[in-house]
N, C-alpha and C positions, 0 to 999 in steps of 0.2 A: 165809483157806482153803488148806488144803493140796490138790494134785492128786488124791491118793485118796483127798479127803471126795467128792469128787463122781461122784454116781453115777446114772445112767439112770433117770427116772422114779421119782425119791425126791422123791414127793407132798410127803411131812413138809417138805421144806427150800424145796421150789418155793413151795408154797404159804405157810408161815409164816418161811422162812429159818432162821437158827439162834437165833431167838426160841424159845420156849415157845407152844405157841396161845391162854394165857391172856394174853398180850402184848398180845392183840389189843384186850381188854378196856381196857387202859391205853394204847391206841393212840386210843381213842375219847376218855378222859380228857383225853388230852394234846390234841388235835385242838379238844376243846370250849374248853379253857383258855386257847389260843393265838390261835384264832378269836375269843374275846371282846375277849382283849387287841389284835389285828392291828384290829379295828373301833374301840376306841376310840383306837388309835395314828394311823388314817387320819383318823378323825373330828376328832384333833387338828391332823392336821396342815394341815386348809383344804378348802374347797368344791372348790378345783380340782381338788383330789385325784379326785373322782368327773368331770371334766369333760374336755376335750382336754387332754392331758398336755403341759409342754413337755420340751424336752431333761431337764432337772436332774429334773424328777418322774418323768420316765420312769425314769431312775437310779435314784431312790430307791423306784419300786414294784418292781422286779426286783432289789435288794435285799433288798425285802421277804420278794420270795419265797424267795430263799433262806436269808435269816435262820428262818422260820418251818418249814419242811421237817425239817431234823435235829431241833429239839427236838420235832416230833412222833412221828417214827420212830426213832430212836435209843436205845436203852434206856439206853446209858452218857450220855446227857446229860438235864439236869435241863431241866423247861419254865423257871425262873427265869433260866436263863442264855438262852433264846430273849426272854424280857420284859424283859430287860433290854438287850440288843441292840436290840430294838425300839426301846427309849426314847433309847438311843443313836442309832439312824437319825433319830428325831423331833427331837431338839436340832438333830442337823445339820442335816436339811431347813430348821428355822427360823432356825439361824444364818445360812445360805445366802441363804435370803429376805431377813432384814435386810440381809445384805452388800448383796446385789441392790438393794434399795432406797437405800442410803445413796450406792454407787458406780455410776453409769450404765455407766462403762468396764469395771467388772467383771460387770455385766449382759450387757453386749455379747457379752461373751466368752463367760459360760456359754449366757444363751439365742440368740444369735444376733440377726441384723440381718430387720425386713421387709424385705421385696424385692417390686418393682413388675414383674409378669409381663406387664401388658398397659396400654398407654398410649394411648389414643383409637383404640382399634380395632384397633391393631398390635402384635402378639408382641415382646415383646424379648428376643431368640433368649440374649444375653449374659447375662440373669439368670436365663430357664429354666435353661440349661447350670449356673449356678452354685447354683441351687434342687435341681438333679438333678431336677426334673418335665418328663414327658414332654408333649407336644401332646394326646396323649389322656387325659391326667388330667387337665390345664386344660379342655378340653371337657367331659368327665365335670361338673367342675363348677359349669362354666358353664350346661350343660342341666339340671343340678338346680336351678337357681335361674331356671329359664323362660327362659335367653337362649340365642338359638339361632342366631344372626348375631354376628360379632366386632364388626359396625359397631354394636351396642346396647349395646355395653362401652365407657365413660370409662375406668375403671380395677379394674385387679385386681391386688391385693396378696396376697403370701404369707404369713403372720402367722411370728412366730416359734413360735410355737405349733404350727404345719401347719394351722392352718386358712386356706382361702381368704375373702378380704373383694373383694363384687363389686359395683362401682358401675356403675348403669345410665345410659347418656344420657337425657335428657328425650324426644328425638326419635329415630326408628330412624334409621338411616345405613346407606347399601350397604357390603358388608364380605364379610368371608369366612364361609361357610355353614360350622357346625361339627354338624349331624346328619346322620345315614344318608342318602344320596341317594334313597333307594328309600322314603321317608317322604312322602309328599305333603303332609300335617297333621299337626304334632306340638304337642300341648296348646294347640290354637285359635289357634294361628300357622301362617302359609304362607310360602313363599319365595317373593317376587318378581324376576324377573331384571332386571337393571339395565342397560340398553342402554347399548351404548359402554363397559362399565365391565367392567375385571377384576382379580380379587384375587389375588394373590401366596400360593399354596398353602402359604410356608413361615413368611413372618410377617404375611400378612394385609393387607399394604399394596395399596390400590385405586388404579389409574389407569385412564386413558380413553385411553391408545395403544393403538393398534391393532396395534403390532408383537408378534406371540408371540414370538419371539426374542429381544426386548429384556430385556436383566436387570433384577430390581429394585433400584430406588435404594437400598432399605433394606438387603437381606441379598444384594444380587446372584445370589438365586437365578432360576431360568429357567421355571420350571412355573408356570402361570396358569390361576384355575378362575375362571368367570364369577359376578362379583360379584352379590349379590343383596340383597334389604332385607325387612325382616320387617313383614308385613302380616295382620291378622286374616282368617283363612280365611273361606269360608262354611259352613264345618261351626259355628264359633261362632257365626254369626250366624241359624243357620236354629233 
């Protein structure tokens, strides 16, 4: 489009672009055809495409979005070209999955590895940094599973697809509280202070030392919080 073709308040161009208004009907038909084709392709890609996506699956979904848009909106392009590209994306995704099945090394490169974020109630700071997960993201995931104290967690894994796998301990133990301190009872549980126990505010390591200036043996931080243990609240028993 030339500069002189741009006129202020040119509603014909603003609403319909350079295509005639009749093209809107064609856009509807194109959208319907591409939508049906996209549903078929995604269905053939498998159930995982409708769940939590892995890195490669997310890349495929973004590619699908880039494929379908021009075929629906650009008059110079036919829908068959868009459908052909969708089929190519399907073949590529199936081939990638087959390669990952046969080659664990390739799967590790394309999908990544499962990372251990919490071990025996202590945050693994090196793994948290490598996974680029913040403490609040971790705590939010734990609270959503009715875990409000790091002492209740045996293992927390960040799976390759981005979801958290949380394994609780059989019995609650003293640990770092992870719920807002203004809440007296959350979801039927309350926190009871553990006498002479403190938890590192950085990694959750619990110590019985009375020296508040002592560095944590795990992460060398010097910020401590009173350790607590999860117990059933009076609200849950009433």
